[in-house]
C-alpha positions as CSV (number, residue, x, y, z in Angstrom):
1,M,0.0,0.0,0.0
2,S,1.4,3.4,-0.8
3,K,1.8,6.1,1.7
4,E,-0.5,8.3,-0.1
5,L,-3.6,5.9,0.2
6,P,-4.2,6.4,4.0
7,F,-3.9,9.9,3.6
8,M,-6.3,10.1,0.6
9,I,-8.9,8.2,2.7
10,L,-8.5,10.6,5.6
11,C,-8.9,13.5,3.2
12,V,-12.0,12.0,1.7
13,E,-13.5,11.2,5.1
14,E,-12.8,14.6,6.7
15,Y,-14.1,16.4,3.6
16,K,-17.3,14.3,3.8
17,N,-17.8,15.1,7.4
18,Q,-16.9,18.8,7.0
19,K,-19.2,19.4,4.0
20,G,-22.1,17.2,5.2
21,M,-21.8,15.0,2.0
22,S,-22.1,11.2,1.4
23,G,-18.9,9.3,0.6
24,K,-20.4,8.7,-2.9
25,E,-20.8,12.5,-3.5
26,V,-17.2,13.1,-2.4
27,I,-15.7,10.4,-4.6
28,E,-17.9,11.7,-7.5
29,L,-16.6,15.4,-6.9
30,F,-13.1,14.4,-6.5
31,N,-13.1,12.1,-9.7
32,R,-14.7,15.1,-11.6
33,Y,-12.0,17.5,-10.7
34,S,-9.1,15.1,-10.3
35,V,-8.7,15.8,-6.6
36,C,-7.1,12.6,-5.9
37,E,-4.4,13.2,-8.5
38,Y,-3.9,16.6,-6.9
39,I,-3.5,15.2,-3.2
40,V,-1.2,12.7,-4.3
41,S,1.1,15.3,-6.3
42,F,1.2,17.5,-3.2
43,Y,1.1,14.8,-0.5
44,D,4.7,15.8,0.6
45,F,3.3,19.2,1.5
46,L,-0.3,18.6,2.4
47,H,0.3,15.8,5.0
48,T,2.3,18.3,7.1
49,T,-0.6,20.7,7.3
50,G,-3.7,20.7,9.4
51,M,-7.2,19.2,8.2
52,K,-8.7,22.9,8.1
53,Y,-6.0,23.9,5.6
54,I,-6.3,20.7,3.4
55,I,-10.1,21.1,3.2
56,D,-9.6,24.9,2.2
57,D,-7.0,24.0,-0.3
58,I,-9.2,21.1,-1.9
59,D,-12.1,23.8,-2.2
60,S,-9.6,26.3,-3.8
61,Y,-8.4,23.5,-6.3
62,I,-11.9,22.5,-7.1
63,K,-12.9,26.2,-7.7
64,S,-9.8,26.6,-9.9
65,Q,-10.8,23.5,-12.0
66,Q,-14.4,24.8,-12.2
67,A,-13.1,28.0,-14.0
68,V,-11.3,26.0,-16.6
């Protein structure tokens, strides 16, 4: 198992809880905007920050992808 997988699961679960979404909704959103790939690409930085920063960063990333 890669070191990123447990972190990815944590991000999905925390995003789900913070946003009041179902797991399926979060996975669909993350797939639509390639959030999982983003998290893996920036794992070395993101895993050293707090969950509030991570959730805010994911939201910013999604917004930037919606504008494309």
